[in-house]
C-alpha positions in Angstrom: 115.7 105.1 82.9 113.3 107.0 80.8 113.1 110.5 81.1 109.7 112.1 81.7 109.3 112.9 78.0 109.7 109.7 76.8 107.5 108.1 79.1 104.6 110.7 78.6 105.0 110.0 74.8 105.0 106.1 75.3 102.0 106.4 77.3 100.5 108.9 74.5 101.4 107.2 71.1 98.7 104.0 72.4 101.1 101.2 71.3 100.4 98.7 73.8 103.4 96.5 72.1 105.8 98.9 72.1 105.4 99.7 76.0 105.0 95.9 77.0 107.8 94.8 74.7 110.0 97.9 76.7 108.4 97.1 80.2 109.5 93.9 79.3 113.1 94.0 78.6 113.4 95.8 81.5 112.2 93.1 83.5 113.8 90.4 81.7 117.4 92.7 82.9 116.6 92.9 86.5 114.8 89.1 86.4 116.7 87.1 84.4 115.8 83.9 85.7 112.1 84.1 84.4 111.0 83.3 87.9 107.6 84.6 89.3 106.9 85.2 93.1 103.9 85.3 95.0 103.5 85.1 98.7 100.5 83.7 101.1 101.2 86.3 103.2 98.2 89.0 102.6 99.8 91.1 105.8 102.8 92.1 103.9 104.3 95.5 103.3 103.5 96.6 99.6 104.4 100.2 98.7 100.8 100.8 96.1 99.4 103.9 94.9 96.4 104.6 92.8 96.9 106.5 89.8 94.9 109.2 88.8 95.0 111.3 85.9 96.9 111.2 82.2 100.3 110.5 81.7 101.6 113.5 82.7 100.5 113.3 86.7 101.1 109.3 86.3 105.3 110.2 85.4 105.4 112.7 87.8 104.3 110.4 90.7 106.7 107.9 89.3 109.4 110.3 89.2 107.9 111.1 93.1 108.5 107.7 93.9 111.6 106.6 92.5 115.2 106.4 94.5 113.1 105.6 97.7 113.7 102.5 98.5 110.9 100.4 98.0 111.3 96.7 98.1 107.9 95.8 95.8 105.6 98.0 94.2 101.7 97.5 93.2 100.7 100.2 91.0 96.8 100.3 90.8 94.5 102.4 89.0 91.2 104.4 89.7 87.7 103.3 89.9 86.6 103.4 86.1 90.5 102.6 84.7 90.5 99.6 81.9 92.6 97.0 81.9 94.7 99.1 79.3 95.3 102.0 81.2 96.3 99.2 84.1 98.7 97.3 81.8 100.1 100.7 81.1 100.1 102.0 84.6 102.2 98.3 85.6 104.8 99.2 82.3 105.5 102.8 83.2 106.0 101.8 86.6 108.4 98.5 85.4 110.6 101.5 83.6 110.4 104.7 85.6 111.1 102.6 88.8 114.1 99.9 87.4 115.6 100.7 91.0 112.9 99.1 92.8 113.1 95.4 92.7 109.8 94.3 92.4 106.8 95.6 90.4 103.6 93.6 91.7 100.9 92.5 89.5 97.0 92.5 90.9 94.6 89.6 90.3 92.0 91.4 91.9 92.0 95.1 89.7 90.8 93.9 86.1 90.8 89.4 86.9 93.7 86.8 86.2 93.9 87.3 82.6 95.0 91.0 83.0 97.4 90.2 85.8 98.8 87.1 83.6 99.4 89.8 80.6 100.9 92.2 83.3 103.6 89.8 83.5 104.9 90.6 79.6 104.3 94.5 81.2 107.2 94.2 83.6 105.5 92.9 86.5 107.8 89.8 88.4 105.5 89.1 91.4 101.5 88.3 91.6 99.3 89.0 94.5 97.5 86.2 95.5 94.1 87.6 96.7 92.2 85.8 98.8 89.1 84.8 97.8 90.4 86.2 93.7 92.5 82.9 93.5 93.7 79.9 94.7 97.4 79.2 95.3 97.2 76.4 92.5 95.7 78.6 89.8 98.4 81.1 90.5 100.7 78.6 89.8 99.3 77.6 86.9 98.6 80.8 85.7 102.3 82.1 86.0 103.5 78.4 84.1 100.8 78.9 81.3 102.5 82.9 80.4 105.9 81.0 80.3 107.1 81.8 83.9 108.6 79.3 87.0 106.4 80.0 89.6 108.0 80.4 93.1 106.2 81.0 96.7 108.1 83.3 98.1 108.4 85.2 102.0 108.3 89.0 102.7 112.1 89.0 101.8 112.1 88.0 98.6 113.4 84.7 99.5 111.9 81.7 96.9 110.6 78.1 97.8 110.1 76.0 94.8 106.7 74.3 94.9 106.6 71.0 93.7 
């Protein structure tokens, strides 16, 4: 896990590639099988948090969340944030919450392409947002990112899709 200072420095360097590579390395360590899961259950309990402020505030909130027995975490950003800020927040979440098994990328916030890129910034699960993306589109998006799509249940048991 990164220290608070290392996380703030990564954010402030504005080196999106380095941040993405760091987060992707943690995702690969935790999920070496290259499976990206999704669920059809919109009522699923997902811990989510809307991040405001700069790097210090985000890192402090992530530090509060670490070691809290969260199974899946969906980082969100406030209105007016950019897709780059969202990807940086996903990456920091994966880096700082390395004890949280699953980081979920959002298909609602910035569209399907940013959701797809979030898979290389530490996300290993995507939200199937009703009215935004169909299950077939989501599976295609996951495959095009180089991953194997698997439907899962609330306990993260995965099922192959033909």
